[in-house]
C-alpha positions as CSV (number, residue, x, y, z in Angstrom):
1,M,107.9,44.5,176.9
2,W,110.1,41.2,177.2
3,D,108.0,39.6,179.4
4,D,105.0,40.5,177.2
5,A,106.6,38.5,174.2
6,F,107.1,35.4,176.3
7,D,103.5,35.6,177.6
8,D,102.4,35.6,174.3
9,L,104.4,32.5,173.2
10,W,103.1,30.8,176.0
11,S,99.6,31.4,175.1
12,M,100.3,30.2,171.8
13,G,100.8,26.7,173.4
14,K,103.6,24.1,172.7
15,G,103.5,22.4,169.2
16,R,101.9,25.0,167.4
17,K,102.8,24.6,163.5
18,K,104.5,27.5,161.8
19,A,105.9,27.4,158.1
20,G,105.6,23.7,158.0
21,K,107.5,22.9,161.2
22,F,106.5,22.7,164.9
23,F,108.0,25.2,167.2
24,T,107.8,24.6,171.1
25,Y,108.2,27.7,173.5
26,D,111.7,26.9,174.4
27,E,112.7,27.4,170.8
28,D,110.8,30.6,170.1
29,G,111.8,31.9,173.7
30,W,115.6,31.2,172.9
31,A,114.8,33.2,169.4
32,I,113.4,36.2,171.6
33,I,116.7,36.2,173.5
34,R,118.8,36.2,170.5
35,E,116.9,39.0,168.7
36,Q,117.0,41.2,171.7
37,S,120.7,40.6,172.3
38,W,121.4,41.7,168.7
39,P,121.3,45.5,169.4
40,F,124.0,45.3,172.2
41,E,126.6,45.9,169.6
42,A,125.1,49.4,168.9
43,Y,124.8,50.0,172.8
44,L,128.4,49.3,173.1
45,D,129.4,51.6,170.2
46,Q,127.2,54.4,172.1
47,E,129.0,53.6,175.4
48,N,132.6,54.5,173.5
49,M,133.7,51.0,174.3
50,S,137.0,50.0,172.6
51,A,136.5,48.3,169.0
52,S,137.6,45.1,170.4
53,A,135.2,45.1,173.1
54,T,132.4,46.0,170.7
55,R,133.5,43.0,168.7
56,S,134.3,40.4,171.3
57,Y,131.2,41.2,174.1
58,P,128.3,40.1,172.0
59,A,130.3,36.9,171.1
60,H,130.8,36.0,174.7
61,V,127.0,36.7,175.5
62,A,126.1,34.5,172.8
63,D,128.5,31.7,174.5
64,F,126.6,32.2,177.6
65,Y,123.1,31.6,176.1
66,A,124.7,28.8,174.3
67,W,125.6,27.3,177.5
68,M,122.4,28.3,179.1
69,Q,120.3,26.6,176.4
70,D,121.9,23.1,177.4
71,Y,121.9,24.2,181.2
72,V,118.2,25.2,181.5
73,N,115.9,22.2,180.1
74,D,112.6,23.8,180.9
75,Q,112.1,27.2,179.5
76,P,114.3,30.1,178.4
77,P,115.2,32.6,181.3
78,R,113.2,36.0,181.2
79,H,116.1,37.7,182.7
80,L,119.8,37.4,184.0
81,Y,120.0,35.6,187.1
82,R,122.9,35.7,189.7
83,E,122.8,32.0,190.1
84,H,123.2,31.4,186.5
85,I,126.4,33.8,186.5
86,L,127.7,32.0,189.3
87,K,127.3,28.3,187.7
88,Y,128.6,29.5,184.3
89,R,131.8,31.0,186.2
90,E,132.0,27.4,188.0
91,Y,131.4,25.9,184.6
92,L,134.6,27.9,183.0
93,V,136.6,27.1,185.9
94,S,136.2,23.4,185.6
95,C,136.9,23.8,182.0
96,R,140.0,25.0,182.9
97,V,139.8,28.4,180.9
98,K,142.3,30.9,181.6
99,P,141.4,33.6,184.6
100,Q,141.8,36.4,182.3
101,T,139.5,34.8,179.8
102,I,136.9,34.2,182.4
103,N,136.9,37.6,183.5
104,H,136.8,39.0,180.1
105,K,133.5,37.0,179.5
106,L,132.0,38.1,182.9
107,S,133.0,41.7,181.9
108,A,130.7,41.3,178.6
109,L,127.9,39.6,180.8
110,K,128.2,42.6,183.2
111,K,128.0,45.3,180.4
112,Y,125.1,43.2,179.1
113,N,123.4,43.4,182.4
114,E,123.8,47.3,182.3
115,Y,122.3,47.2,178.8
116,L,119.4,45.1,179.7
117,I,118.8,47.7,182.7
118,A,119.0,50.5,180.4
119,R,116.6,49.1,177.8
120,K,114.2,48.5,181.1
121,W,114.0,44.8,180.4
122,Q,115.6,44.2,183.7
123,R,115.6,46.0,187.1
124,H,118.5,44.5,189.2
125,D,122.1,44.0,188.8
126,V,123.0,40.5,189.3
127,F,126.9,41.0,189.6
128,R,128.9,41.7,192.8
129,R,132.4,43.0,193.7
130,G,134.1,39.6,194.3
131,D,132.5,37.6,191.4
132,F,135.4,37.9,189.0
133,V,138.3,35.5,189.3
134,K,141.4,36.6,190.9
135,V,144.3,36.8,188.7
136,R,147.8,36.5,189.9
137,P,150.0,39.1,188.3
138,K,152.8,38.2,186.2
139,T,156.3,39.3,186.4
140,P,156.9,41.4,183.4
141,Q,159.8,40.5,181.2
142,A,161.6,42.5,178.9
143,F,161.4,42.2,175.0
144,R,163.8,39.1,174.3
145,I,163.3,38.9,170.4
146,P,166.3,39.9,168.5
147,D,166.0,42.2,165.5
148,S,167.5,39.5,163.3
149,R,164.5,37.3,164.0
150,I,162.4,40.1,163.0
151,S,164.0,40.9,159.8
152,N,163.8,37.1,158.9
153,F,160.2,37.1,159.5
154,L,159.5,40.2,157.2
155,A,161.7,38.6,154.7
156,K,159.8,35.3,154.7
157,V,156.5,37.2,154.0
158,R,158.1,39.2,151.4
159,D,159.4,36.1,149.4
160,A,156.0,34.3,149.7
161,G,155.1,36.9,146.9
162,S,151.7,38.6,148.5
163,L,151.9,42.3,148.0
164,R,149.0,42.7,150.5
165,D,150.7,40.6,153.4
166,T,154.0,42.3,152.7
167,A,152.2,45.6,153.2
168,L,150.4,44.7,156.3
169,V,153.5,43.3,158.3
170,T,155.8,46.1,157.2
171,L,153.2,48.6,158.2
172,L,152.8,46.9,161.6
173,A,156.6,46.7,162.1
174,Y,157.5,50.1,161.2
175,T,154.7,52.1,162.5
176,G,153.8,50.4,165.7
177,M,150.0,50.2,164.7
178,K,147.9,47.5,166.4
179,L,146.3,44.8,164.1
180,Q,142.9,46.2,164.7
181,E,143.9,49.6,163.7
182,A,145.4,48.4,160.4
183,L,142.4,46.1,159.5
184,D,140.1,49.1,160.1
185,L,142.1,51.3,157.6
186,H,140.4,52.9,154.7
187,T,141.8,54.1,151.4
188,L,141.0,57.6,152.3
189,D,143.1,57.3,155.7
190,V,146.4,57.0,153.6
191,D,147.8,60.2,152.6
192,W,150.2,59.3,149.8
193,K,151.5,63.0,149.7
194,R,152.4,63.6,153.0
195,A,153.4,59.8,153.8
196,E,151.0,59.3,156.7
197,V,147.9,57.5,157.6
198,T,145.1,58.5,159.9
199,V,144.1,56.0,162.4
200,H,140.4,56.6,163.6
201,A,139.7,53.1,165.5
202,G,142.7,53.7,168.2
203,D,142.3,53.4,172.1
204,R,139.6,55.6,173.6
205,K,138.2,56.6,170.0
206,K,141.2,59.1,169.7
207,E,142.1,60.0,166.1
208,R,146.0,60.3,165.3
209,R,148.2,60.7,162.3
210,V,151.1,58.0,161.9
211,P,154.0,58.9,159.6
212,L,155.2,56.4,157.1
213,P,158.9,55.3,156.9
214,E,160.2,54.7,153.6
215,A,160.1,51.0,153.7
216,A,156.3,50.9,154.9
217,L,155.4,53.7,152.2
218,E,157.1,51.5,149.4
219,A,155.3,48.4,150.4
220,L,151.9,50.2,150.5
221,Q,152.4,51.6,147.3
222,A,153.3,48.5,145.6
223,Y,150.0,46.8,147.1
224,Q,148.0,49.9,146.0
225,K,149.0,49.4,142.4
226,R,147.9,45.6,142.2
227,R,144.8,46.2,145.0
228,H,141.8,46.0,142.6
229,T,143.5,43.4,140.3
230,D,144.3,40.9,142.8
231,Y,141.1,41.5,144.9
232,P,138.2,42.5,142.7
233,R,135.8,42.6,145.5
234,A,137.8,45.1,147.4
235,S,135.8,47.8,149.1
236,S,136.9,51.0,150.9
237,Y,139.0,49.1,153.3
238,F,142.6,49.3,152.6
239,F,143.3,45.6,153.2
240,A,140.9,43.3,151.3
241,G,140.3,39.9,151.5
242,R,139.6,37.2,148.9
243,G,136.3,36.0,150.5
244,S,135.0,39.2,152.0
245,Y,135.3,42.9,151.5
246,K,137.8,43.1,154.6
247,L,140.8,41.3,155.6
248,T,139.8,39.2,158.7
249,Y,141.7,38.2,161.9
250,S,141.8,34.7,161.2
251,T,143.4,35.0,157.8
252,V,146.3,37.3,159.5
253,N,146.8,34.8,162.2
254,R,147.3,32.1,159.7
255,L,149.8,34.1,158.0
256,F,151.8,34.7,161.2
257,K,151.7,31.1,162.1
258,Q,152.9,30.1,158.6
259,H,156.0,32.1,158.8
260,S,156.8,32.0,162.5
261,K,156.1,30.2,165.9
262,T,156.8,33.2,168.2
263,I,156.2,36.3,166.2
264,T,152.7,37.9,166.5
265,P,151.3,41.2,165.6
266,K,151.7,42.3,169.2
267,T,155.3,41.3,168.9
268,L,155.9,43.9,165.8
269,R,154.2,46.5,168.0
270,Q,156.5,45.9,170.9
271,W,159.6,45.6,168.9
272,F,158.8,49.0,167.2
273,Q,158.4,50.5,170.5
274,V,161.7,49.2,172.1
275,D,163.3,50.2,168.9
276,M,162.2,53.7,169.6
277,L,163.3,53.6,173.3
278,N,166.7,52.7,171.7
279,R,166.6,55.7,169.5
280,G,166.3,57.8,172.5
281,A,162.5,58.4,172.3
282,T,160.7,59.5,175.3
283,V,157.5,57.7,176.6
284,A,155.3,60.9,175.6
285,E,156.6,60.4,171.9
286,I,155.8,56.9,171.9
287,V,152.3,57.3,173.3
288,H,151.7,60.1,170.8
289,L,152.9,58.0,168.0
290,T,151.7,54.4,168.9
291,G,148.4,55.4,170.7
292,A,149.5,53.1,173.6
293,D,148.9,53.7,177.4
294,A,151.4,55.6,179.2
295,Q,151.7,53.1,181.8
296,T,152.1,50.5,179.7
297,V,155.1,52.2,178.0
298,S,156.4,53.3,181.1
299,G,156.6,49.7,182.1
300,L,158.2,48.8,178.9
301,V,161.1,51.3,179.6
302,K,161.5,50.0,183.2
303,R,161.9,46.4,181.9
304,Q,164.3,47.4,179.3
305,A,166.4,49.5,181.7
306,D,166.3,46.0,184.1
307,K,167.7,44.1,181.0
308,L,170.4,46.6,180.2
309,R,171.5,46.9,184.0
310,K,171.7,43.1,184.1
311,T,173.6,43.0,181.1
312,V,176.3,45.3,182.1
313,N,176.7,43.7,185.7
314,T,177.2,40.4,183.6
315,R,179.9,41.7,181.6
316,Q,181.8,43.4,184.6
317,L,181.8,40.1,186.3
């Protein structure tokens, strides 16, 4: 199917005029590649990939073809070729891209390779076991941000005057939700009577109910009263944006950088988990409430225990 489309373009000949512009085989060929890669996101959703992978993998594939368009000068490739994958990995390494980022990009291309095979646009798997970059594991560290810094950050956001931003950071800090989960919330996901929210876009597509503490509930209610007034284009998404129907990641990142150089949405999630540990919650309770991976929470428990042990030993000395 894909080859037939390329052959049709080739038979048209270079320099054929369309819509007042001359299109070459190269230009039309790249257009076909982009068109065939668009359903890739739907394929990822069918494969029950995480929401972050569904969002980032097509972008990584687009980056690869953007690099290919500069690397291949004669004509677009009809398939994924192993030599191009290896050259792309060497290019990323030469640009000093982080190994974790390189592996994430290669994972996207590997999944795209599976997608092409499933659509019968390609026959062979071009990846091998040793194609990914070896990553030196980092020594895990305990959570070291004091409660006072988290409180100051929340106060700065609240004093800035945006009810939406205040509701978002308060929700993240007092429920341990991921930023992705908070941005995907719809208005019907908030149960005001039961004081809880329903998370649909969690890890492994599992649905869970998250209770709202009093501080988070009051912040969400204050924002809800002014939501349609401050954001006339608000859609079914609970956190609305000014220029779009949904609050975007870039806007949230600017918000956090404006008020702190170290605190991120992930920091608030870890702070909530550590606070639960200090209150005596078990690993199973934290996993059930935050949707986190059990191994990740267990590692957090171990790091906090090591931190406490070192503190006690220092005081005894």
